[in-house]
C-alpha positions in Angstrom: 26.5 16.2 -83.8 29.3 13.6 -84.0 32.1 13.3 -81.5 35.6 11.2 -80.9 35.2 9.0 -78.3 38.4 8.4 -76.1 40.2 5.0 -75.7 40.8 4.3 -72.1 44.0 2.6 -70.7 43.6 -0.5 -69.1 43.0 1.2 -65.7 40.4 2.9 -67.2 41.7 6.2 -66.7 41.8 8.2 -70.3 44.9 8.7 -72.2 46.3 12.1 -70.7 46.8 13.3 -74.3 43.6 13.4 -75.1 42.3 15.2 -72.0 44.7 17.9 -72.9 43.5 18.1 -76.4 39.5 17.8 -74.9 40.2 20.8 -72.8 40.7 22.8 -75.8 38.3 25.9 -75.0 36.9 28.0 -78.0 39.7 30.0 -79.2 39.5 32.9 -77.1 41.8 34.9 -79.3 39.6 34.5 -82.4 36.4 35.4 -80.1 37.9 38.8 -79.1 39.0 39.4 -82.8 35.2 38.5 -84.0 33.8 40.6 -81.7 36.5 43.7 -82.5 34.6 43.1 -85.8 31.3 43.3 -84.9 31.1 46.7 -82.5 33.1 48.4 -85.6 30.7 46.8 -87.8 27.5 48.6 -85.7 28.8 51.9 -85.5 29.2 51.5 -89.9 26.3 49.6 -90.1 24.3 52.1 -88.1 23.1 50.1 -85.8 23.4 52.2 -82.7 21.5 55.6 -82.9 19.8 58.8 -81.4 16.4 56.3 -81.1 18.6 53.4 -80.0 21.7 53.9 -78.2 22.2 50.6 -77.0 22.0 46.9 -78.5 23.0 43.7 -77.4 25.3 41.6 -79.9 25.7 37.5 -79.9 28.1 36.0 -81.6 26.8 33.1 -83.3 30.4 31.1 -83.8 31.0 30.7 -80.2 27.4 29.4 -79.4 28.4 26.5 -81.9 31.9 25.8 -80.5 29.9 26.1 -76.6 27.5 23.4 -77.7 30.3 21.5 -79.7 32.1 21.5 -76.9 29.2 20.4 -74.4 28.4 17.5 -76.7 32.0 16.0 -76.9 32.7 16.4 -73.2 29.8 14.5 -71.8 30.6 12.0 -75.2 34.3 11.3 -73.9 33.3 9.7 -70.7 29.9 8.8 -70.8 28.9 4.5 -71.7 28.6 3.2 -75.1 24.9 3.8 -75.9 24.2 6.0 -72.9 21.9 8.3 -73.2 22.5 12.0 -72.5 20.4 15.0 -73.0 21.6 17.8 -72.4 18.6 20.8 -72.1 19.5 24.1 -72.5 18.4 26.3 -69.0 15.8 28.9 -71.0 16.2 31.2 -68.1 19.3 31.9 -69.2 18.3 33.6 -72.5 14.3 33.3 -73.3 14.5 34.5 -76.6 13.1 31.9 -79.2 15.7 32.4 -82.1 19.0 31.5 -79.4 16.2 28.6 -78.3 15.8 27.4 -82.3 19.8 27.7 -82.4 20.5 25.9 -79.3 17.9 23.2 -80.4 19.4 22.9 -83.8 22.5 21.8 -82.0 21.3 19.2 -80.3 20.0 20.7 -77.3 16.4 20.1 -75.7 15.1 22.7 -73.1 14.5 22.7 -69.5 11.9 25.6 -68.8 10.9 27.1 -65.2 7.4 27.8 -66.0 4.5 28.4 -68.4 6.3 30.9 -70.4 9.3 29.3 -70.8 7.6 26.3 -71.4 5.6 28.2 -74.3 9.2 30.1 -75.8 10.8 26.3 -76.1 7.5 25.2 -77.8 7.6 28.0 -80.1 10.8 27.4 -80.9 9.8 24.1 -82.3 11.3 21.9 -79.2 9.7 18.8 -79.1 8.0 18.0 -75.7 10.5 15.2 -75.4 13.3 17.0 -74.9 11.8 19.3 -72.5 12.1 18.9 -68.8 10.0 21.3 -66.2 11.3 22.9 -63.6 9.4 25.1 -60.8 9.2 25.2 -56.9 5.4 26.5 -57.9 3.7 24.7 -60.5 -0.1 25.7 -60.3 -2.3 22.5 -61.2 -2.9 23.8 -64.8 0.6 23.3 -65.4 0.9 20.3 -64.3 -2.1 18.6 -65.4 -0.8 20.8 -68.8 2.7 19.0 -68.7 1.3 15.6 -68.5 -0.8 15.9 -71.2 1.5 17.5 -73.3 4.4 14.9 -72.4 6.9 17.1 -71.2 8.6 15.7 -68.2 8.6 17.1 -64.9 10.6 17.4 -61.6 8.1 17.7 -58.5 9.3 19.7 -55.8 7.7 18.9 -52.6 4.9 16.5 -51.1 2.0 19.2 -52.0 3.5 18.9 -55.6 3.5 14.9 -55.4 -0.1 14.8 -54.0 -1.1 16.4 -57.0 0.3 14.2 -59.3 -1.2 11.1 -57.3 -4.8 13.0 -57.5 -4.0 13.2 -62.1 -2.7 10.6 -62.2 -5.0 8.3 -60.5 -6.8 5.7 -62.4 -9.5 7.2 -64.2 -8.4 10.9 -63.8 -7.0 11.1 -67.3 -7.1 10.2 -70.7 -5.4 6.1 -70.8 -1.8 7.2 -72.2 1.6 6.2 -71.0 2.8 9.1 -68.4 5.7 11.1 -69.4 8.5 10.7 -67.3 8.2 12.5 -63.9 10.9 12.6 -61.3 11.5 14.2 -58.2 13.9 17.6 -57.0 16.0 16.8 -53.7 18.3 18.9 -51.8 21.7 17.6 -50.8 21.5 19.9 -48.4 25.3 20.5 -48.8 25.8 24.2 -48.1 26.4 27.2 -50.1 28.6 28.5 -52.7 30.1 31.9 -52.7 26.7 33.7 -53.6 23.7 33.0 -51.8 21.0 34.1 -54.0 22.4 31.7 -56.5 23.1 28.6 -53.6 19.9 26.1 -53.8 21.6 23.4 -52.0 21.4 25.2 -48.2 19.8 23.6 -45.0 17.1 26.3 -45.4 16.7 26.4 -49.9 13.2 26.7 -50.8 13.6 24.2 -53.6 13.3 20.1 -53.4 12.9 17.5 -50.7 15.2 18.7 -48.2 17.5 15.1 -47.2 19.1 15.9 -44.1 15.2 16.9 -42.4 13.9 14.5 -40.0 12.5 11.6 -42.0 13.2 13.6 -45.6 15.1 10.9 -47.1 13.4 7.8 -45.8 10.0 9.8 -47.0 11.2 9.8 -50.4 12.7 6.8 -50.9 9.0 5.4 -49.9 7.7 7.6 -52.7 9.8 6.3 -55.2 9.2 2.9 -54.8 5.1 3.1 -54.3 4.8 5.2 -57.5 6.0 3.0 -60.6 5.6 6.5 -62.3 8.7 8.5 -60.5 11.8 6.9 -62.9 13.9 10.3 -62.6 15.9 12.4 -59.7 16.7 15.5 -59.9 19.2 17.5 -58.4 20.6 21.4 -58.5 23.1 22.8 -55.9 23.4 26.3 -57.3 24.9 27.9 -60.1 27.9 31.1 -60.2 29.4 31.0 -56.6 29.2 27.5 -56.7 32.2 25.3 -56.5 32.7 22.9 -59.4 33.8 20.4 -56.5 30.0 21.2 -54.6 27.9 20.8 -57.6 29.8 16.8 -57.9 29.0 16.3 -54.6 25.6 17.2 -55.1 25.7 14.3 -58.4 27.4 12.1 -56.0 24.4 12.0 -53.3 21.8 12.2 -56.1 23.4 8.8 -57.3 23.7 7.2 -54.1 20.1 8.0 -53.4 18.8 6.3 -56.4 20.2 3.4 -55.9 18.5 3.4 -52.6 15.4 3.8 -54.3 15.9 1.1 -56.8 17.0 -1.7 -53.6 14.1 -0.6 -51.7 11.6 -1.4 -54.8 13.4 -4.0 -56.0 14.2 -3.2 -59.4 15.6 -0.5 -61.6 12.6 1.7 -60.9 15.2 5.1 -61.1 16.4 5.1 -64.4 17.2 8.6 -65.3 19.4 11.5 -63.0 19.0 15.4 -64.0 22.2 16.2 -62.6 21.2 20.2 -62.8 23.8 22.7 -64.7 25.1 25.5 -63.1 28.8 25.4 -64.1 30.1 28.8 -63.3 31.6 31.2 -66.0 35.4 33.2 -65.3 33.8 36.8 -65.8 37.6 38.6 -64.6 39.1 36.6 -68.1 38.6 36.0 -71.8 38.7 32.5 -70.8 36.3 29.4 -70.1 37.5 28.1 -67.1 36.0 25.8 -65.7 35.4 23.7 -69.3 32.8 21.2 -69.5 35.7 18.7 -70.0 37.3 19.1 -67.1 33.7 19.2 -65.2 32.9 15.9 -67.3 36.1 14.4 -65.7 35.5 15.4 -62.4 32.1 14.1 -62.4 33.5 10.5 -63.6 36.3 10.6 -61.0 34.0 11.5 -58.0 31.2 9.2 -59.0 32.6 6.8 -61.7 28.9 4.8 -61.2 27.4 7.9 -63.4 28.9 7.0 -66.6 28.6 3.1 -66.2 25.5 3.3 -68.9 22.8 2.2 -66.2 21.6 5.8 -66.2 20.0 8.1 -68.6 21.6 11.2 -67.7 20.0 14.6 -68.5 22.1 18.3 -67.8 20.9 21.7 -67.4 23.8 24.0 -68.4 22.6 27.8 -69.2 24.9 30.8 -68.3 28.1 28.5 -69.5 26.6 28.0 -72.8 25.9 31.9 -73.7 27.6 34.3 -71.3 31.2 34.8 -72.9 29.1 34.9 -76.4 27.6 38.2 -75.8 28.0 41.9 -75.2 26.1 45.1 -74.4 27.3 47.7 -76.6 26.2 51.0 -75.7 26.9 55.1 -76.6 28.7 57.2 -73.5 26.0 59.9 -74.2 27.9 62.6 -71.7 31.7 62.5 -69.6 31.6 64.7 -66.3 33.7 65.0 -62.8 31.6 65.1 -59.6 33.9 65.1 -56.6 37.0 64.7 -58.8 35.8 61.6 -60.3 35.7 61.2 -64.0 32.0 59.7 -64.7 31.2 58.4 -67.9 26.8 58.3 -68.3 26.2 55.7 -70.9 22.5 53.8 -71.9 23.9 51.1 -70.6 22.7 50.6 -66.9 20.2 48.6 -64.4 17.8 48.1 -67.1 20.7 45.7 -69.3 22.7 44.8 -66.4 19.9 44.5 -62.6 22.2 41.7 -60.7 25.7 43.9 -61.7 24.1 47.8 -60.5 22.2 46.1 -57.6 24.5 43.7 -56.7 28.7 44.9 -57.9 30.4 42.9 -55.5 28.8 39.6 -56.8 28.4 40.5 -60.3 31.5 42.6 -61.5 31.3 43.0 -65.6 34.2 43.3 -67.6 33.8 46.7 -69.7 35.9 47.3 -72.8 36.5 50.8 -74.4 35.5 51.9 -77.9 35.8 55.0 -79.5 33.3 56.4 -81.3 34.0 54.6 -85.0 34.2 51.1 -82.6 37.8 50.6 -82.5 39.5 49.4 -79.7 40.6 53.2 -77.6 43.4 52.9 -75.6 45.2 55.6 -73.7 46.5 55.1 -69.7 44.0 54.2 -67.4 42.2 56.5 -65.5 40.0 55.5 -62.4 36.4 56.3 -63.1 32.6 55.2 -62.5 30.5 54.0 -65.9 26.4 54.7 -64.8 23.7 53.3 -67.0 20.6 56.0 -67.8 18.4 54.9 -64.9 17.0 57.6 -62.2 18.6 56.3 -58.9 22.4 57.6 -57.7 23.6 53.3 -57.7 22.9 52.4 -61.4 26.5 51.8 -62.2 27.8 49.2 -64.1 31.7 49.8 -63.1 33.0 51.8 -59.9 36.2 53.1 -59.6 37.7 51.2 -62.5 40.8 52.1 -64.2 39.9 52.9 -68.4 41.2 54.6 -71.2 39.2 58.1 -69.9 36.0 58.1 -71.5 34.3 60.8 -73.9 30.9 61.5 -74.6 30.3 59.5 -78.5 32.5 56.5 -77.5 31.2 53.3 -76.5 30.9 50.7 -74.1 30.9 47.1 -74.3 29.9 45.2 -71.5 31.6 41.9 -71.9 30.2 38.2 -71.0 26.7 39.2 -70.9 25.0 36.8 -73.4 23.1 34.8 -70.4 20.6 36.9 -68.6 21.9 40.4 -69.4 19.8 41.2 -72.5 17.4 38.6 -72.6 15.8 39.7 -69.4 15.9 43.4 -69.5 14.4 45.1 -66.2 11.9 47.9 -67.0 13.2 50.8 -65.2 12.1 54.0 -66.0 10.1 52.6 -69.0 13.4 52.4 -70.7 12.9 50.6 -74.1 14.3 47.1 -74.2 17.2 47.1 -76.8 17.4 45.1 -79.6 19.2 41.6 -79.8 21.1 40.9 -82.9 23.1 37.8 -83.6 26.3 38.6 -85.7 28.5 36.1 -88.1 32.1 38.0 -89.5 32.2 35.1 -92.4 35.8 35.1 -93.1 37.3 38.5 -92.6 37.7 38.1 -88.5 41.6 37.2 -89.4 44.7 38.2 -87.4 44.5 41.5 -88.9 40.9 42.4 -87.5 42.5 44.3 -84.7 44.5 46.5 -87.3 41.4 47.7 -89.3 40.6 44.5 -90.7 37.7 45.1 -93.4 33.9 44.4 -91.4 31.5 44.0 -94.8 31.7 40.3 -93.9 29.9 40.9 -90.8 26.1 40.4 -90.9 23.3 41.2 -88.3 20.8 39.1 -87.8 18.1 40.5 -85.5 17.0 38.1 -83.0 14.4 40.9 -81.2 13.6 43.9 -82.4 14.6 47.1 -80.4 11.1 48.4 -78.8 9.5 50.8 -79.6 8.0 53.3 -77.4 4.4 52.6 -78.9 4.8 48.7 -77.6 6.4 50.7 -74.1 3.0 52.5 -73.9 1.3 49.5 -74.9 3.1 47.2 -72.1 2.0 50.0 -69.4 -1.7 49.2 -69.9 -2.5 52.0 -72.7 -4.8 50.3 -74.2 -6.9 50.9 -70.7 -6.1 54.6 -70.5 -9.5 55.2 -69.2 -9.9 52.0 -66.5 -9.9 54.1 -63.2 -11.5 57.2 -64.1 -14.8 56.2 -66.4 -17.7 57.0 -64.5 -19.2 53.2 -63.4 -21.4 51.6 -65.5 
């Protein structure tokens, strides 16, 4: 993918007008038009039914736009020829066709275990474009990663000792060692969501640099092992201010400089700066943008982009969240304690974070009528509930929306990452189908007013799970395992 590199002023500061051009995030209005067309087309084409009353939709055009914005943002601040590998955090959407799409858009993969590694390989991603991160790699995972040739980041001293054994002379066939890094925790503190803050004093991730003797250990470990060529840091994701993320990258850069001084050469040649750019779940806007973050990094860590270090990023949610929605039918509308309650087919099985931690993970809800058109009307305070058998299965609580009726549709917005790709098997509900969609040339200005939907095409990413598949995943083939007479 090509992009236009900005010219710098004599002082090295980028031209403000070009900054503004790069700040242009994907067209939110166009994305809304495409989304509304897709909802209507899903109804007209029978994507929702009694058998499948919930479906997930992914806007392929938005995915392409976001990937282009990411590439352009870093190309604008990087030195000429500086290696930059953008890896998609597969945990955000462990779906082979999605990973395949992103690979075709120039992204590699960051994987956090053998399943995600298998997904990346099934999508055709080469080992040289894969990074393995996990705090609990087994002996076999480490051995397999070394044999396959994927990069990996060691999390702790015991894992480093395992790598010492696996890389000892004669312990493996004579071949080049793939890139190996150490994950470090600069212990900068948490963000707005504790569960997604990974740089706290007691975080389970990485070498804790402020613990007594830890920094000295990391410097010595790198200086003594020529095969450690990378350092990795990821301070957190949603709820983490970009300034804190940039401070983590600054700490990583300073550590790399210290290691290289101790080694007497440029031992660390690549910095893996993680991802975690937060998403604005409260509006249609993309904020912060990749361009804003790249410039923040340039201003906070000037040496990061002088060309001496290769860079690896690991963005996930910020690439896909706003590209997807979960569409579900309202099965019943009732009242309890005077409050309207809409019973829908989208609950904790597709929105676990929102149901279990609603204050940290609120979702916008768009309301459509049974024909898929945006529903108008005065706002009524109501609950939007899921189908699962516990009282807390609510995706929106006390939300002011046009009053929902049986047969209406709700769309849970900004759910293109994590939500529908990693469903929760509560009540043995079938996993919903996931469909990419394209809108052709019909997503014009008239779309909201009843424009044609015959240009909308749905592409099956993951078919709806059948009841037979639910039974098979629940041990159906081993029905008599616990009741059969002993041999």
